[in-house]
RODO-2510 file (C-alpha; in nm, 4 decimals, decimal comma):
residues 244
     n   res          X          Y          Z
     1     m     2,4787    -1,3597     1,1589
     2     r     2,6661    -1,1871     0,8751
     3     k     2,5498    -1,4622     0,6331
     4     i     2,1806    -1,4095     0,7397
     5     r     2,2269    -1,0161     0,7015
     6     s     2,3500    -1,0728     0,3301
     7     l     2,0795    -1,3041     0,2687
     8     i     1,8116    -1,0495     0,4052
     9     k     1,9950    -0,7666     0,1838
    10     l     2,0185    -0,9612    -0,1168
    11     h     1,5975    -1,0472    -0,0703
    12     h     1,4871    -0,6818    -0,0204
    13     l     1,7391    -0,5473    -0,3194
    14     l     1,5585    -0,7825    -0,5369
    15     s     1,2424    -0,7585    -0,4406
    16     g     1,2195    -0,3796    -0,4178
    17     e     1,1217    -0,3665    -0,0490
    18     m     1,2509    -0,1407     0,2045
    19     l     1,5323    -0,2638     0,4210
    20     d     1,3937    -0,2048     0,7771
    21     w     1,0652    -0,4380     0,6561
    22     k     1,0719    -0,7644     0,8355
    23     i     1,0479    -1,0680     0,5944
    24     q     0,7117    -1,1950     0,4954
    25     p     0,6968    -1,6120     0,4467
    26     a     0,5425    -1,5610     0,1227
    27     d     0,8535    -1,3934     0,0174
    28     l     1,0272    -1,7350     0,0191
    29     k     0,8122    -1,8294    -0,3398
    30     i     0,9812    -1,4846    -0,4732
    31     m     1,3057    -1,5952    -0,3900
    32     e     1,2736    -1,9128    -0,5943
    33     k     1,1371    -1,7926    -0,8726
    34     r     1,4187    -1,5546    -0,9291
    35     e     1,6708    -1,8525    -0,8448
    36     i     1,8271    -1,7222    -0,5548
    37     i     2,1027    -1,9837    -0,4600
    38     i     2,2288    -2,0175    -0,1082
    39     s     2,3587    -2,2943     0,0629
    40     k     2,1478    -2,5571     0,2561
    41     r     2,2703    -2,4547     0,6107
    42     s     2,2410    -2,0863     0,5603
    43     f     1,8745    -2,1303     0,4201
    44     n     1,7710    -2,3309     0,7274
    45     v     1,9040    -2,0355     0,9534
    46     f     1,7294    -1,7775     0,7050
    47     i     1,3841    -2,0170     0,7393
    48     k     1,4228    -1,9645     1,1287
    49     f     1,4643    -1,6062     1,0811
    50     v     1,1748    -1,5627     0,8773
    51     k     0,9655    -1,7459     1,1591
    52     k     1,0915    -1,5791     1,4128
    53     n     1,0222    -1,1917     1,2556
    54     s     0,7441    -1,2666     0,9984
    55     y     0,4656    -1,0304     1,0268
    56     c     0,1288    -1,1011     1,1760
    57     k    -0,1821    -1,1461     0,9751
    58     y    -0,3747    -0,8227     0,9106
    59     n    -0,7454    -0,7805     0,8262
    60     i    -0,7498    -0,5488     0,5131
    61     v    -1,0870    -0,4295     0,3814
    62     v    -1,0816    -0,3280     0,0200
    63     s    -1,4262    -0,1065    -0,0247
    64     g    -1,5123     0,0060    -0,3629
    65     a    -1,8276     0,0230    -0,6047
    66     a    -2,0277    -0,2763    -0,7109
    67     v    -2,0700    -0,1424    -1,0666
    68     f    -1,8221     0,0215    -1,2631
    69     t    -2,0053     0,3029    -1,4175
    70     p    -1,8278     0,5886    -1,1908
    71     c    -1,4665     0,4000    -1,2099
    72     c    -1,1792     0,4543    -1,4381
    73     e    -1,1051     0,2403    -1,7650
    74     k    -0,8471    -0,0117    -1,5825
    75     i    -1,0913    -0,0584    -1,2818
    76     k    -1,0674    -0,4263    -1,2978
    77     e    -0,6958    -0,4627    -1,2926
    78     l    -0,6182    -0,2273    -1,0259
    79     s    -0,8779    -0,4161    -0,7900
    80     k    -0,7245    -0,7618    -0,8610
    81     e    -0,3831    -0,5857    -0,8143
    82     v    -0,4715    -0,4512    -0,4635
    83     g    -0,6015    -0,8186    -0,3683
    84     k    -0,2832    -0,9651    -0,4833
    85     e    -0,0795    -0,7491    -0,3114
    86     v    -0,2621    -0,8077     0,0022
    87     a    -0,2114    -1,1974    -0,0526
    88     r     0,1443    -1,1500    -0,1417
    89     r     0,2205    -0,9787     0,1966
    90     g     0,0425    -1,2823     0,3498
    91     h    -0,2815    -1,0903     0,4964
    92     t    -0,6292    -1,1470     0,4738
    93     l    -0,8419    -0,9566     0,2611
    94     i    -1,1898    -0,8418     0,3683
    95     t    -1,4763    -0,7366     0,1202
    96     g    -1,8408    -0,6878     0,1114
    97     a    -1,9100    -0,9946    -0,0915
    98     t    -2,0759    -0,8148    -0,3464
    99     s    -2,0012    -0,7485    -0,7293
   100     g    -1,7531    -0,5262    -0,9059
   101     v    -1,4504    -0,3999    -0,7060
   102     p    -1,4511    -0,6349    -0,3876
   103     y    -1,5637    -0,9382    -0,6203
   104     y    -1,2428    -0,8478    -0,8636
   105     a    -1,0024    -0,7710    -0,5368
   106     a    -1,1138    -1,0915    -0,4306
   107     l    -1,0226    -1,2733    -0,7328
   108     g    -0,6836    -1,1216    -0,7555
   109     c    -0,6397    -1,2486    -0,3899
   110     k    -0,7145    -1,6108    -0,4657
   111     e    -0,5007    -1,5749    -0,8095
   112     a    -0,1789    -1,5068    -0,5565
   113     g    -0,2717    -1,7659    -0,3240
   114     g    -0,4267    -1,5518    -0,0261
   115     f    -0,7230    -1,5698     0,1482
   116     n    -1,0068    -1,3660     0,1511
   117     i    -1,3801    -1,3390     0,3785
   118     g    -1,6755    -1,1995     0,2179
   119     f    -1,9016    -1,0056     0,4578
   120     s    -2,2765    -1,0344     0,2979
   121     p    -2,5745    -0,8151     0,3566
   122     a    -2,7966    -1,1429     0,3414
   123     a    -2,8991    -1,3468     0,6099
   124     s    -2,8125    -1,6884     0,4364
   125     e    -2,6650    -1,8241     0,1158
   126     r    -3,0125    -1,8738    -0,0203
   127     a    -3,0639    -1,4944     0,0183
   128     h    -2,7430    -1,3931    -0,0651
   129     l    -2,7965    -1,5561    -0,4325
   130     k    -3,1634    -1,5218    -0,4716
   131     t    -3,2099    -1,1870    -0,2815
   132     y    -2,9153    -0,9885    -0,3169
   133     r    -2,8198    -1,1643    -0,6219
   134     l    -2,4457    -1,1517    -0,5414
   135     p    -2,1979    -1,3610    -0,6356
   136     i    -1,9759    -1,6182    -0,3977
   137     d    -1,7302    -1,8312    -0,6145
   138     a    -1,4495    -1,5932    -0,5469
   139     f    -1,4883    -1,5871    -0,1683
   140     d    -1,3018    -1,8574     0,0497
   141     v    -1,5562    -1,8025     0,3851
   142     m    -1,8308    -1,5965     0,3766
   143     i    -2,0069    -1,4187     0,6717
   144     y    -2,3842    -1,3977     0,6641
   145     t    -2,4550    -1,0901     0,8703
   146     g    -2,8438    -1,0583     0,7870
   147     s    -2,7881    -0,6862     0,8539
   148     d    -2,8685    -0,5386     0,4751
   149     y    -2,5817    -0,3297     0,3407
   150     t    -2,5649    -0,0345     0,5919
   151     g    -2,5568    -0,2629     0,8811
   152     r    -2,3069    -0,5099     0,6725
   153     d    -2,0750    -0,1964     0,6095
   154     e    -2,0428    -0,1328     0,9854
   155     l    -1,9239    -0,4732     1,0963
   156     m    -1,7078    -0,5350     0,8148
   157     t    -1,5358    -0,2061     0,8441
   158     k    -1,4715    -0,2622     1,2300
   159     a    -1,3420    -0,5862     1,1724
   160     a    -1,0886    -0,3979     0,9804
   161     d    -0,6957    -0,3346     1,0695
   162     g    -0,7242    -0,0894     0,7811
   163     v    -0,9398    -0,0027     0,4864
   164     i    -0,8519     0,0703     0,1433
   165     v    -1,0994     0,2688    -0,1001
   166     i    -1,0992     0,1939    -0,4955
   167     c    -1,3679     0,3826    -0,6738
   168     g    -1,7294     0,3647    -0,5205
   169     r    -2,0595     0,5265    -0,4788
   170     t    -2,2418     0,6201    -0,1443
   171     g    -2,2043     0,2561    -0,0022
   172     t    -1,8128     0,3207    -0,0173
   173     l    -1,8502     0,6745     0,1013
   174     h    -2,0303     0,4963     0,4148
   175     e    -1,7615     0,2463     0,4741
   176     f    -1,5079     0,5377     0,4377
   177     a    -1,6788     0,7565     0,7363
   178     t    -1,7408     0,4637     0,9128
   179     a    -1,3231     0,3612     0,9137
   180     v    -1,2237     0,7152     0,9926
   181     e    -1,4779     0,7604     1,2680
   182     s    -1,3743     0,4121     1,3969
   183     k    -0,9982     0,5414     1,3644
   184     k    -0,8558     0,2966     1,1313
   185     i    -0,6092     0,3035     0,8892
   186     v    -0,7362     0,4234     0,5850
   187     g    -0,6313     0,4192     0,2190
   188     v    -0,7266     0,5826    -0,0902
   189     l    -0,6409     0,4389    -0,4681
   190     e    -0,6015     0,7863    -0,6255
   191     g    -0,7437     0,7714    -0,9929
   192     s    -0,9804     0,5019    -0,9983
   193     g    -1,2828     0,7197    -0,9892
   194     g    -1,5978     0,7704    -0,8181
   195     t    -1,5791     0,8047    -0,4390
   196     a    -1,2010     0,7633    -0,4161
   197     d    -1,1559     1,0788    -0,6402
   198     k    -1,3745     1,2902    -0,4373
   199     i    -1,2533     1,2564    -0,0866
   200     k    -0,9695     1,4965    -0,1185
   201     d    -1,2504     1,7650    -0,2093
   202     l    -1,4754     1,6551     0,1074
   203     m    -1,1595     1,7177     0,2988
   204     k    -1,1462     2,0738     0,2015
   205     d    -1,5080     2,1460     0,2523
   206     i    -1,5708     1,9467     0,5801
   207     y    -1,3925     1,8449     0,8840
   208     i    -1,2555     1,4824     0,8485
   209     p    -1,0979     1,3284     1,1734
   210     y    -0,7565     1,2045     1,1402
   211     s    -0,7489     1,3317     0,7869
   212     k    -0,3894     1,3663     0,7698
   213     k    -0,3165     1,0299     0,8607
   214     i    -0,5381     0,8956     0,5169
   215     i    -0,3131     0,7856     0,2996
   216     f    -0,3588     0,8616    -0,0894
   217     e    -0,1738     0,6617    -0,3648
   218     k    -0,1857     0,5643    -0,7402
   219     d    -0,0176     0,2591    -0,7175
   220     p    -0,1587    -0,0374    -0,5906
   221     a     0,1190    -0,1851    -0,4368
   222     a     0,2750     0,1364    -0,3114
   223     l    -0,0372     0,1481    -0,1389
   224     v    -0,0710    -0,1747     0,0121
   225     s     0,2751    -0,1396     0,1432
   226     k     0,2021     0,1817     0,3082
   227     i    -0,1198     0,0625     0,4828
   228     v     0,0552    -0,2476     0,6180
   229     m     0,3533    -0,0387     0,7629
   230     a     0,0716     0,2092     0,9200
   231     i    -0,0993    -0,1087     1,0592
   232     a     0,2345    -0,2368     1,2175
   233     q     0,3073     0,0990     1,3704
   234     k    -0,0136     0,1573     1,5305
   235     k    -0,0261    -0,2334     1,6786
   236     k     0,3205    -0,1560     1,8242
   237     d     0,1825     0,1752     1,9573
   238     n    -0,1155    -0,0238     2,1090
   239     k     0,1318    -0,2977     2,2677
   240     c     0,3218     0,0093     2,4239
   241     l     0,0155     0,1301     2,6031
   242     l    -0,0122    -0,2395     2,7556
   243     k     0,3101    -0,1649     2,9161
   244     e     0,2510     0,1680     3,0591
***
């Protein structure tokens, strides 16, 4: 047991993650890249520990602008980094299967070896490409909702465990409002421009339910980390309700 604890401590010190986090299967790749050398027996014990304590997969939505006009200069890089962080933690990325922020988040997710789902406003692939003129290459699975943009927003957001807002316009504002009203875990990438940078001002002027629970962060990795931790805590609380 002491060896296992040493391995866990070593892993977390090198990866910069919190020591009370459960190990993710994807983290083994990080260990290999950093050439952490351990005995075969210890490694096998460590694998069993990982399988027993690894994260459940969460559905994390990235909501953001389909065009970059209101966004910051580094919006492509920030969007891709959020997608990569979701993938690195072994969770599923969900987007509105559109251009702009969602597209680059999906690209980042794919580059990091993750899995992502696109919720299209169209009723078919043909309509998605011809009528809405939206991309399909970055998405592993497409769900054709046939609900146009507003209906798509609601279906997509309610399928999420958590929602991350990056930049955005009115569609993103709609998804943010839906997420808050649906009591989802919500995070905002500050400094990304657009809707994301207006939310704190809105909170001053109008009542937003559960506003104290909204997570604000400027760093993509830190934001995804906090979102994942908040989702894990919420699911833990939900399990406690089943025991009552």
